[in-house]
VEXDREN-2710 file (C-alpha; in Angstrom, 1 decimal):
% VEXDREN-2710
k/r/px/py/pz
1/MET/0.0/0.0/0.0
2/PHE/1.4/3.3/-1.1
3/LYS/1.1/6.6/0.7
4/LEU/2.6/10.1/0.3
5/ARG/4.3/12.2/2.9
6/PHE/5.0/15.9/2.6
7/TYR/7.7/17.3/4.8
8/LEU/6.2/20.7/5.4
9/GLY/8.4/23.7/6.5
10/GLU/6.0/26.6/7.2
11/THR/8.2/29.5/6.3
12/ASP/7.2/32.8/4.7
13/SER/9.3/32.0/1.6
14/ARG/7.5/28.8/0.9
15/ARG/4.0/29.8/1.9
16/GLU/2.5/29.9/-1.7
17/LYS/4.5/26.8/-2.8
18/ASN/3.2/24.8/0.2
19/LYS/-0.4/25.8/-0.6
20/GLN/0.1/24.6/-4.2
21/ILE/1.6/21.3/-3.1
22/ILE/-1.2/20.6/-0.5
23/SER/-3.8/21.5/-3.2
24/LEU/-2.2/19.0/-5.6
25/LEU/-2.1/16.3/-2.8
26/GLN/-5.8/16.9/-2.2
27/GLU/-6.5/16.5/-5.9
28/ILE/-4.5/13.2/-6.1
29/LYS/-6.5/11.9/-3.1
30/LYS/-9.7/12.8/-4.8
31/ARG/-8.9/11.3/-8.2
32/HIS/-6.9/8.3/-7.3
33/ASN/-7.6/7.7/-3.6
34/ILE/-3.9/7.9/-2.8
35/ASP/-3.7/9.0/0.8
36/TYR/-1.1/11.5/2.1
37/GLU/0.2/12.8/5.4
38/ILE/1.9/16.1/6.4
39/PHE/5.0/15.9/8.5
40/ARG/5.5/19.4/10.0
41/LEU/9.1/20.5/10.6
42/ARG/10.0/22.7/13.6
43/ILE/10.4/26.4/12.9
44/THR/12.9/28.6/14.8
45/LYS/12.0/31.9/16.5
46/ASN/13.5/33.6/13.5
47/GLY/11.1/31.9/11.1
48/TYR/13.5/29.4/9.6
49/VAL/13.3/25.6/9.4
50/ASP/15.2/24.1/12.4
51/GLU/18.2/22.3/10.8
52/LYS/18.6/20.1/13.8
53/HIS/15.1/18.8/13.2
54/GLU/16.0/18.2/9.5
55/LYS/19.0/16.3/10.6
56/GLU/16.9/14.1/12.9
57/ILE/14.5/13.3/10.1
58/TYR/17.4/12.6/7.7
59/GLU/18.9/10.2/10.2
60/ASN/15.7/8.5/11.4
61/HIS/13.4/8.5/8.2
62/PHE/15.8/8.4/5.3
63/LYS/19.1/6.9/6.3
64/PRO/17.8/3.5/7.4
65/ARG/16.6/3.1/3.8
66/ALA/19.7/4.4/2.2
67/LYS/20.5/1.3/0.2
68/VAL/17.0/0.9/-1.3
69/LEU/16.7/4.6/-2.1
70/LYS/20.1/4.8/-3.8
71/LYS/19.2/1.8/-6.0
72/ARG/15.9/3.4/-7.0
73/ILE/17.0/7.0/-7.4
74/GLY/20.5/6.5/-8.7
75/GLU/22.2/8.8/-6.3
76/SER/23.2/8.7/-2.6
77/LEU/21.3/10.5/0.2
78/PRO/24.1/12.9/1.0
79/ARG/24.3/14.1/-2.6
80/THR/20.5/14.7/-2.8
81/LEU/19.5/15.9/0.6
82/ARG/22.6/17.8/1.8
83/SER/24.7/20.7/0.4
84/GLN/28.4/20.8/-0.2
85/ARG/28.4/17.4/-1.9
86/GLY/27.0/15.7/1.2
87/ARG/28.9/17.6/3.9
88/GLY/26.8/20.6/4.5
89/HIS/23.3/21.7/5.4
90/TYR/20.4/19.2/5.5
91/TYR/17.5/19.9/3.1
92/VAL/14.5/17.9/4.0
93/SER/11.9/20.7/4.1
94/GLY/9.6/20.5/1.0
95/THR/10.5/16.9/0.1
96/ILE/7.7/14.5/-0.8
97/ALA/8.3/10.8/-0.1
98/ILE/6.5/7.7/-1.3
99/LEU/5.8/5.4/1.7
100/GLU/5.7/1.6/1.4
101/ASP/4.3/0.0/4.6
102/GLY/5.3/3.1/6.4
103/GLN/8.9/3.2/5.1
104/ILE/10.3/5.6/2.6
105/GLY/10.6/4.0/-0.8
106/TRP/11.3/7.0/-3.0
107/TYR/11.5/10.8/-2.6
108/THR/11.7/14.0/-4.6
109/CYS/15.0/15.6/-5.4
110/TRP/16.9/17.0/-8.3
111/LYS/18.0/13.5/-9.4
112/SER/14.7/11.6/-9.0
113/CYS/12.5/14.3/-10.6
114/LYS/14.7/15.1/-13.6
115/ARG/12.3/13.1/-15.8
116/PHE/9.4/15.3/-14.8
117/GLU/11.2/18.7/-15.2
118/LYS/9.3/19.6/-18.4
119/PHE/6.0/19.8/-16.4
120/ASP/7.2/22.3/-13.9
121/LYS/10.5/23.9/-12.7
122/ASP/9.8/22.8/-9.1
123/SER/10.7/19.1/-8.5
124/GLU/7.8/18.4/-6.1
125/VAL/5.2/20.1/-8.2
126/SER/6.3/18.4/-11.4
127/PHE/6.1/15.0/-9.7
128/LEU/2.6/15.7/-8.4
129/LYS/1.4/16.9/-11.7
130/VAL/2.5/13.7/-13.4
131/LEU/1.0/11.6/-10.6
132/ILE/-2.4/13.3/-11.1
133/SER/-2.2/12.2/-14.7
134/GLN/-0.9/8.6/-14.2
135/GLY/-2.1/7.7/-10.7
136/PRO/-0.9/4.5/-8.9
137/LYS/0.8/3.2/-12.0
138/LEU/3.5/5.9/-11.5
139/LEU/4.1/4.9/-7.8
140/LYS/4.6/1.3/-8.8
141/GLU/7.0/2.3/-11.5
142/LEU/9.1/4.5/-9.1
143/CYS/9.1/1.8/-6.4
144/PRO/9.9/-1.5/-8.3
145/ASP/10.5/-4.7/-6.3
146/ILE/14.1/-5.0/-5.4
147/SER/13.8/-7.7/-2.8
148/ALA/16.2/-9.9/-4.7
149/LEU/18.9/-7.2/-4.4
150/LYS/18.5/-6.8/-0.6
151/SER/21.0/-8.3/1.8
152/PRO/19.5/-11.0/4.2
153/HIS/19.7/-8.5/7.0
154/ASP/17.8/-5.8/5.2
155/PHE/15.3/-8.4/3.9
156/LEU/14.5/-9.5/7.5
157/ILE/14.1/-5.9/8.8
158/ASP/11.8/-4.9/6.0
159/GLU/9.7/-8.1/6.3
160/PHE/9.4/-7.7/10.1
161/ILE/8.2/-4.1/9.7
162/ARG/5.8/-5.2/6.9
163/VAL/4.3/-8.2/8.9
164/ASN/4.6/-6.4/12.2
165/PRO/4.0/-9.5/14.4
166/LEU/4.0/-7.4/17.6
167/GLN/1.3/-5.1/16.2
168/GLY/3.1/-2.0/17.5
169/LYS/4.8/1.1/16.2
170/ILE/8.2/0.2/14.9
171/GLU/11.3/2.5/14.5
172/ARG/14.5/1.6/12.7
173/GLU/18.1/2.3/13.8
174/VAL/17.3/4.0/17.1
175/LYS/20.3/5.6/18.7
176/VAL/21.3/4.9/22.3
177/GLY/24.3/5.8/24.4
178/SER/26.1/9.0/25.1
179/MET/28.9/9.0/22.5
180/VAL/28.2/12.5/21.0
181/SER/30.8/15.2/20.7
182/THR/31.1/18.7/19.2
183/ASN/34.4/20.2/17.9
184/LYS/35.5/23.8/18.1
185/TYR/33.7/24.6/14.9
186/GLY/30.4/23.4/16.1
187/SER/30.3/20.2/14.1
188/ILE/28.5/17.4/15.8
189/PHE/29.9/13.8/15.8
190/ASP/27.4/11.1/16.7
191/TRP/29.0/7.8/17.6
192/ARG/26.1/6.3/19.5
193/LYS/25.1/2.7/18.9
194/ALA/22.0/2.0/16.7
195/ILE/19.4/-0.6/17.6
196/ASP/18.1/-2.3/14.5
197/LEU/14.4/-2.1/15.6
198/VAL/12.4/-0.7/18.5
199/ALA/8.8/-1.8/18.7
200/TYR/6.4/0.1/20.9
201/THR/3.4/-1.9/22.1
202/ASP/0.8/-1.4/24.8
203/GLN/2.6/-3.9/27.1
204/ALA/6.3/-3.2/26.4
205/VAL/9.0/-1.6/24.4
206/TRP/10.8/-4.2/22.4
207/ILE/14.6/-3.9/21.7
208/ILE/15.3/-6.1/18.7
209/GLU/18.4/-7.1/16.9
210/VAL/18.4/-8.7/13.5
211/LYS/20.8/-11.3/12.1
212/PRO/20.4/-13.9/9.3
213/LYS/21.6/-16.5/11.8
214/LEU/21.2/-16.5/15.6
215/ASN/24.7/-15.8/16.9
216/TRP/26.5/-14.5/20.0
217/GLU/26.9/-11.1/18.4
218/ALA/23.1/-10.6/18.2
219/PHE/22.7/-11.9/21.8
220/GLY/25.4/-9.5/23.2
221/GLN/24.0/-6.6/21.2
222/VAL/20.4/-6.9/22.4
223/ILE/21.5/-7.3/26.0
224/ALA/23.7/-4.2/25.8
225/TYR/21.3/-2.1/23.8
226/ALA/18.4/-2.9/26.1
227/HIS/20.5/-1.8/29.0
228/LEU/21.4/1.5/27.4
229/PHE/17.8/2.1/26.3
230/GLN/16.5/1.4/29.8
231/LYS/18.9/4.0/31.3
232/GLU/17.4/6.6/29.1
233/GLN/13.8/5.4/29.4
234/LEU/13.5/4.4/33.1
235/LYS/9.8/4.0/33.2
236/SER/9.6/1.7/30.1
237/HIS/9.0/-2.0/30.4
238/ILE/11.7/-3.4/28.2
239/GLN/11.5/-6.7/26.3
240/LYS/14.4/-8.1/24.3
241/GLY/14.1/-9.9/21.0
242/ILE/16.2/-11.3/18.1
243/VAL/15.0/-11.8/14.6
244/CYS/16.7/-14.4/12.4
245/LYS/16.3/-17.0/9.6
246/LYS/18.4/-19.8/11.2
247/SER/18.6/-20.7/14.8
248/ASP/21.2/-22.3/17.1
249/PRO/20.0/-24.6/19.9
250/GLU/22.8/-23.6/22.3
251/ILE/22.3/-19.9/21.9
252/LEU/18.6/-20.4/21.9
253/ALA/18.8/-22.0/25.4
254/ILE/20.9/-19.0/26.7
255/CYS/18.3/-16.6/25.2
256/LYS/15.6/-18.4/27.2
257/GLU/17.6/-17.9/30.4
258/PHE/18.0/-14.2/29.8
259/ASN/14.3/-13.8/28.6
260/VAL/15.3/-12.9/25.0
261/LYS/12.6/-13.9/22.6
262/VAL/13.7/-15.2/19.2
263/PHE/11.6/-14.6/16.1
264/MET/12.5/-16.9/13.2
265/TRP/11.4/-16.3/9.6
266/GLN/9.5/-19.5/8.5
267/GLU/7.2/-19.9/5.5
268/GLY/6.4/-16.3/5.1
269/GLU/5.9/-15.4/8.7
270/PHE/7.8/-14.8/12.0
271/LYS/7.4/-17.5/14.6
272/LEU/8.5/-17.4/18.2
273/VAL/10.9/-20.4/18.6
274/SER/11.8/-22.2/21.8
275/VAL/14.5/-24.7/22.8
276/LYS/12.3/-27.7/22.1
277/GLN/11.5/-26.7/18.5
278/LYS/13.6/-27.7/15.6
279/GLU/14.2/-25.6/12.5
END
């Protein structure tokens, strides 16, 4: 199921352009029943988009999908959403993304919208005008199936998010720890660890590591990351989990002792496995 997301920066300079884009999104919804959502960026007291918020969105929304997006768009995230050839300012405000099961599968930029430039000089507007004309056919064309090109790790992550066996809100590559520093020029260096998946349910917050095969690295990571996460979220009830395609009976037994749940991909679904079960 496809959906559109508009990263709205409500600044004076973009007021008319934003109105035009929202009007086009409404028309697309009316004609083709393609739903959309508006993600509002923080605005500073001076009336500008908060770059720190743009960086957060870049890291949390776009970067976890970097490999998929580069294959579909033909250029890297830093080259399309940052200045100075990927080393400068973050530019997320105004971007329109196509969502697949809640994850970004394509987005507007100078590279991805070059094919639409004859319809309008603005990348976002040109894309939306063509979408009004072609409808869902265009979304399928822009987001072809590339599952065969995914690594086993990325495949498991995408399928876990798609199937959502815990029926919760899932976030990718959630940072934990305190390894953040700033140099004398004000540049921020973030060396914190990244949890593969964090799932928020009514009963618990799940800290989940993903590996093609259940191994000691996955076990150590989920124990450590759960500890770091708990230090930051003291009131949360933490549950640990590992996602894999192949199990290991010895490690599985240790996981049971440490209350680490193991989800194994079997026959198109994720099943909780125990020591007694065989692959």
